[in-house]
C-alpha positions as CSV (number, residue, x, y, z in Angstrom):
1,M,0.9,-1.6,-4.3
2,A,-1.1,-4.3,-4.4
3,S,0.3,-7.9,-3.5
4,I,-1.6,-11.0,-5.2
5,W,-1.4,-14.7,-6.2
6,Q,0.0,-15.4,-9.7
7,T,1.3,-18.6,-11.9
8,V,5.0,-18.2,-12.1
9,E,4.6,-17.1,-16.0
10,Q,2.1,-14.4,-14.9
11,A,4.5,-12.8,-12.2
12,A,7.2,-13.1,-14.5
13,V,4.9,-10.6,-16.8
14,T,3.9,-8.5,-14.0
15,L,7.4,-8.2,-12.6
16,K,9.5,-7.6,-16.0
17,I,11.5,-10.9,-14.6
18,S,12.9,-14.2,-15.9
19,T,10.7,-17.4,-14.8
20,R,14.4,-18.4,-13.1
21,T,14.8,-15.2,-11.4
22,I,11.3,-16.2,-9.5
23,A,12.2,-19.8,-8.9
24,R,15.6,-18.4,-7.7
25,R,13.7,-16.3,-4.7
26,I,11.1,-19.1,-4.2
27,A,14.3,-21.3,-3.5
28,K,15.3,-18.4,-1.3
29,G,12.5,-18.0,0.7
30,E,12.1,-14.4,-0.5
31,L,8.9,-15.2,-2.3
32,E,6.0,-17.3,-1.0
33,S,4.9,-19.8,-3.2
34,R,1.9,-22.4,-3.4
35,L,0.3,-25.6,-5.3
36,N,-3.2,-24.8,-6.8
37,A,-4.7,-26.7,-9.5
38,G,-1.5,-28.1,-10.2
39,R,0.6,-24.8,-11.1
40,R,3.1,-23.3,-9.2
41,E,1.8,-19.9,-7.6
42,V,3.7,-16.9,-6.2
43,F,2.4,-14.1,-4.0
44,I,4.0,-11.0,-4.9
45,T,3.4,-7.1,-4.3
46,V,3.3,-5.4,-7.7
47,P,6.5,-2.7,-7.8
48,E,7.5,-0.2,-10.3
49,A,8.7,-1.6,-13.4
50,P,12.6,-2.1,-13.5
51,S,14.4,-0.8,-16.3
52,V,14.7,-2.5,-20.0
53,D,18.5,-3.6,-19.9
54,A,17.3,-5.8,-17.0
55,T,14.9,-7.1,-18.1
56,I,16.1,-8.3,-21.8
57,E,19.0,-9.4,-20.1
58,G,17.3,-11.5,-17.6
59,E,15.1,-13.1,-20.2
60,L,18.0,-14.4,-23.1
61,T,20.6,-15.5,-20.4
62,E,20.2,-19.5,-20.0
63,P,17.9,-20.9,-17.0
64,D,19.0,-21.0,-13.6
65,P,19.3,-24.7,-12.3
66,V,17.9,-23.9,-9.3
67,Y,14.9,-23.1,-10.9
68,E,15.4,-26.6,-13.3
69,Q,15.5,-28.3,-10.5
70,T,11.8,-26.7,-8.9
71,V,10.4,-27.3,-12.4
72,R,11.3,-31.2,-12.6
73,H,10.0,-31.4,-8.4
74,T,6.8,-29.5,-10.1
75,V,6.8,-32.0,-12.9
76,A,7.1,-34.8,-10.7
77,A,5.0,-34.1,-8.2
78,N,2.0,-33.8,-10.7
79,A,2.7,-36.6,-13.1
80,G,2.0,-40.1,-13.0
81,P,4.1,-42.9,-12.1
82,D,4.4,-43.8,-16.0
83,A,4.8,-40.1,-17.0
84,D,8.7,-39.4,-18.6
85,V,9.6,-36.6,-15.8
86,E,12.8,-35.4,-18.0
87,M,10.8,-35.0,-21.3
88,G,8.0,-33.2,-19.0
89,T,10.7,-30.7,-17.9
90,A,12.2,-30.3,-20.8
91,L,9.2,-29.4,-22.9
92,I,8.2,-26.4,-19.7
93,L,12.1,-25.4,-20.1
94,A,11.8,-25.3,-23.8
95,E,8.7,-23.2,-23.4
96,D,9.7,-21.0,-21.1
97,R,12.8,-20.3,-23.1
98,A,10.4,-19.6,-26.6
99,R,8.2,-17.2,-23.7
100,R,11.5,-15.4,-22.3
101,A,12.6,-14.7,-26.2
102,E,9.1,-13.3,-27.0
103,M,8.8,-11.2,-23.8
104,A,12.4,-9.9,-24.8
105,I,11.9,-9.3,-28.5
106,T,8.8,-7.3,-27.6
107,V,10.3,-5.2,-24.9
108,I,13.0,-4.5,-27.8
109,Q,10.6,-3.5,-30.0
110,Q,8.7,-1.6,-27.7
111,S,11.9,0.1,-26.7
112,T,13.0,1.0,-30.3
113,Q,9.7,2.4,-31.0
114,I,9.7,4.7,-27.7
115,V,13.3,5.5,-28.8
116,R,12.4,6.5,-32.5
117,E,9.2,8.7,-30.8
118,E,11.5,10.1,-28.8
119,V,14.1,11.3,-31.6
120,Y,10.8,12.2,-33.8
121,R,10.0,14.5,-31.1
122,A,13.0,15.5,-30.3
123,R,13.6,16.4,-34.0
124,S,9.9,18.2,-33.9
125,A,11.1,20.4,-31.1
126,A,14.1,21.3,-32.4
127,R,13.1,22.7,-35.6
128,W,9.6,24.7,-34.1
129,G,11.3,25.7,-31.2
130,W,13.1,29.3,-32.1
131,G,9.5,29.8,-33.7
132,I,7.5,28.8,-30.7
133,V,9.7,31.1,-28.3
134,A,8.5,34.2,-30.7
135,A,5.4,33.4,-30.6
136,M,5.3,32.7,-27.0
137,A,7.2,36.3,-26.2
138,A,4.4,37.7,-28.3
139,G,1.9,35.9,-26.6
140,V,3.2,36.6,-23.3
141,I,3.0,40.5,-23.7
142,V,-0.3,39.9,-25.1
143,A,-1.4,37.7,-22.1
144,V,-0.4,40.2,-19.4
145,G,-1.9,42.8,-20.9
146,W,-5.2,40.9,-21.8
147,T,-4.5,39.3,-17.8
148,T,-4.5,42.6,-16.6
149,T,-7.7,43.7,-18.1
150,T,-9.4,40.6,-17.0
151,V,-8.6,41.2,-13.5
152,T,-9.3,44.3,-13.1
153,R,-12.9,43.2,-14.3
154,S,-13.0,40.3,-12.3
155,Q,-12.5,42.6,-9.3
156,Q,-15.4,44.8,-10.4
157,Q,-17.2,42.1,-11.1
158,T,-16.5,40.5,-7.4
159,E,-17.2,43.9,-5.9
160,S,-20.8,43.8,-7.9
161,L,-21.6,40.5,-6.4
162,R,-20.8,41.4,-3.3
163,D,-22.9,44.4,-3.3
164,K,-25.4,41.8,-4.9
165,I,-24.9,39.5,-2.1
166,T,-25.2,41.7,0.7
167,I,-28.7,42.9,-0.5
168,A,-30.0,39.4,-1.4
169,N,-29.0,38.7,2.8
170,D,-30.9,41.7,3.6
171,T,-33.9,40.8,1.4
172,S,-33.7,37.4,2.9
173,E,-33.4,38.4,6.8
174,K,-36.5,40.6,5.7
175,L,-38.4,38.0,4.1
176,T,-37.9,35.7,7.0
177,H,-38.9,38.1,9.6
178,E,-42.2,38.7,7.5
179,R,-42.7,35.2,7.4
180,R,-42.5,34.6,10.6
181,E,-44.8,37.1,11.6
182,L,-46.9,36.1,9.2
183,L,-47.2,32.2,10.5
184,T,-47.5,34.2,14.3
185,Q,-50.7,35.7,12.7
186,L,-52.1,32.5,11.2
187,S,-51.1,30.7,14.2
188,R,-53.6,33.5,16.1
189,A,-56.1,33.8,13.5
190,R,-56.6,29.8,13.6
191,E,-56.9,30.0,17.2
192,S,-59.2,33.0,17.1
193,T,-61.2,30.6,14.2
194,S,-61.3,27.6,16.7
195,R,-62.6,29.8,19.6
196,I,-65.2,31.0,17.4
197,E,-66.1,27.7,16.3
198,G,-66.4,26.5,19.5
199,Q,-68.8,29.3,20.5
200,I,-70.9,28.7,17.4
201,D,-71.0,25.0,18.7
202,E,-72.2,26.1,22.2
203,L,-74.8,28.4,20.5
204,R,-76.2,26.0,18.4
205,A,-76.7,23.6,21.2
206,E,-78.2,26.4,22.9
207,A,-80.1,27.1,20.4
208,E,-81.4,23.4,19.9
209,T,-81.7,23.2,23.5
210,A,-84.3,26.4,23.3
211,K,-85.9,25.0,20.6
212,A,-86.7,22.2,22.4
213,Q,-88.1,23.7,25.4
214,L,-90.4,25.7,23.4
215,T,-91.6,23.0,21.4
216,A,-92.2,21.0,24.9
217,A,-93.8,24.5,26.2
218,K,-96.4,24.7,23.1
219,D,-97.2,21.3,23.2
220,V,-97.8,22.1,27.4
221,V,-100.3,24.8,26.7
222,A,-102.1,23.0,24.0
223,R,-102.7,19.7,26.0
224,E,-103.8,22.7,28.8
225,N,-105.9,24.8,26.7
226,G,-107.8,21.2,25.0
227,A,-108.3,20.6,28.8
228,R,-109.7,24.0,29.5
229,E,-111.8,23.5,26.3
230,A,-113.0,20.2,26.9
231,A,-114.0,21.6,30.5
232,L,-115.7,24.8,29.7
233,K,-118.0,22.0,27.0
234,M,-119.1,20.2,29.4
235,G,-120.1,22.8,32.0
236,P,-119.5,22.5,35.6
237,T,-121.1,19.0,36.9
238,T,-119.5,19.0,40.5
239,R,-117.8,21.6,42.7
240,P,-114.0,21.3,41.8
241,G,-111.8,21.0,44.3
242,L,-108.9,23.1,46.2
243,A,-106.6,21.8,43.5
244,Q,-108.8,22.0,40.5
245,R,-109.3,25.9,41.7
246,L,-106.2,26.1,41.8
247,A,-105.1,24.8,38.6
248,N,-108.0,27.4,36.9
249,A,-107.0,30.2,38.3
250,V,-103.1,29.5,37.0
251,I,-104.5,28.8,33.8
252,G,-107.0,31.1,33.5
253,D,-110.9,30.7,33.0
């Protein structure tokens, strides 16, 4: 159940009671009230709907003096100094009586319609009752046989599904194990590939170093051969020193 603020008229419609009953509850302190934009509001908790007879009785009885006094005070508090409080009060009470009468008429019409529908349904139910009972008896016999067959078929299908689920679980576990092994092999292959790539890089570096050394050696040999050829062409002019003889001995004449 929800608790909300509503005007006196709205609360009367929501609670299915008269506005004078709400005014009486306000006067007794049973309902919390306030003034909002010049209109009296009450804080209500929406309960279950009251009976139709109580609603009609409440709406068709005469206004309560306490309610009239509350309306008069409200009009006096909101009206100007030259306003006719009694006239305003009379108009509000007249409007309230009209609304209560309309609500009572609506409740009576709804109640009458509900009674008519219930009578029609009761007659229809009585008219077709025995035929439905006979049809239901035959249907029960058919339903029992069909249910027995369906239950047996369902049990067989359940057993078959259980077997399939067991097989699927075994297959899933096997595939999971194979996947783990493949992941392990893939990890090992990646590690081997990384080591091989590192070794290839080392071999490339060694090859580059060897290539550079070979190029440098070729340059040295070429310079030495050029120097020796130049020395041979010029001929011996002076006696070579010890260092020159050692170099010639190493290089070879």
